C-alpha positions, 0 to 999 in steps of 0.5 A: 731521844727528842722530839723532832718538828718538821715543817716540810711534810715530805719528810714524813712521807714514809711515815704515813702507812701502816707499815712505815709507821709500825717500823719507825715504832719498833726502831723506837724500842731499840735497834734492829737490823732489817731481817730482824724486823721482817720476822718481828713484823711478819714482812717480806724483807724487800719491803722492809729495806724500802721503808728503811731507806726512805726513812734513812734518806728523810733522817728519821732513823740511823744506823746504830751499829754493824754486827757480822751476822751468817758471814756478812755485817748487818746494820742495825738501825734505830730511831733518831727521834722519840717524837716526831711533829709536823707543823706548818712554817710560820710564815715561810713558803711552803709547798703543797703536795698531795699523796694518792692511794688506794680508798679503804673500804669502810662501812656506812657508819664509820663513812657517815661519822667521818664526813665531811673530814673525808669526803669521796676518798679525800682527806678534807680537814685541817689538824690542829695541834697546840703550839709549844710555846707559851700562848693563849690566855694560859700561856700554856706550852702544848706537848702533845703535837707529836699524837698528830703523827699517829693521827695522820698515819690513820686518816691516810689509811682511810682516805685515798688522797691527802693534801699537804700540809695538813697539821697546823698550830692552833696559833695559825688559825686567826679566828674560827669566824675567818676559818671556813675549814673542817677542823680536827683539833688535838688538845685541851682548853689549856694547850689548844685555843681552838679547843677553849673557843668551842668549850661552851658548845661541847657535851664534853666541857671542861669546867674548873674544880679545885684549882684545876679543869675537868671533863664534865659530860652535859649528857650524863652529868658526870664529872670525870676528874682521872688524868686518863679521861679523854674524849672524842666529839664532833660538833657543827662549825659555829660559823660555817654550815658546811663544816665540822669540828672534831675535838680530840682531847683530855684532862692531861696528855694521857687523856689526850692520847687515850682518845686519840687511841680509842678513835684509831683502835675502835672506830665503830664505837666512837662512831656511835651517838652518845649513849646518855644523848642519841642525838650527839656525837660525843664519846668519852674514853679512859686510857688503860694500861693493858701490858702493865709497862706503865703506858697507856696502850688501849682505851674503854668508852666510859659513855 
């Protein structure tokens, strides 16, 4: 399967809940019929049918085959794309829309960490991914835009109100001087020009090493060269006092993925300050493969 980039954010609306995202992930593994999905995820069948209908309507899944089950024909559904990404239209007219729901009760530590990205229950930020086209001084192509979907689903589960579009290409951010917004930046120095622009202000800095770029922690003075090393760091916006920038990046795509997993699964630990310098919000993590299938499925915090 291939990556599908959507410019209409409403098409991804079925994936912005934890339930919808779990169903879509399941259908990425293999085809299932709704009753199987309900049993596997411990959900009511009617809820599964609702999400299946919405995903099919938005061209996210398709019927792979039909089989007779208990005297009736069962439709087996499969995800049409292994990766879906949401970016804003390049110069095209876009429609903003808002999704409102029930605000998740967050503890004080997490509330403070995500402020002002989430303020009074409203998601108040732009998610910035690297352009898939050659760009920036390194002429690199970003391949981690799909991680914005997982991040959007995560923030959607915490905020009661989200305004779309919320995902933008780094090439759409003209300059930080003109961007009076909170930013959540995904990707390293090679693939995201915003990460490159703030690199000198980060504790977890990208530094050249042996013909490549690796992460160095100024707090611990440690250098991390492993591909699956990533970090989550929050800094003040260099030009707007009331805005902040969160950088989620890694040495390679594996490191960026590890940082996303760490933020989603271990938010309370990520919300803690750096263990070597308690004055900064900077956590360095390493991706791990718990089930031995060759894919990163969890992350542990290094500092």
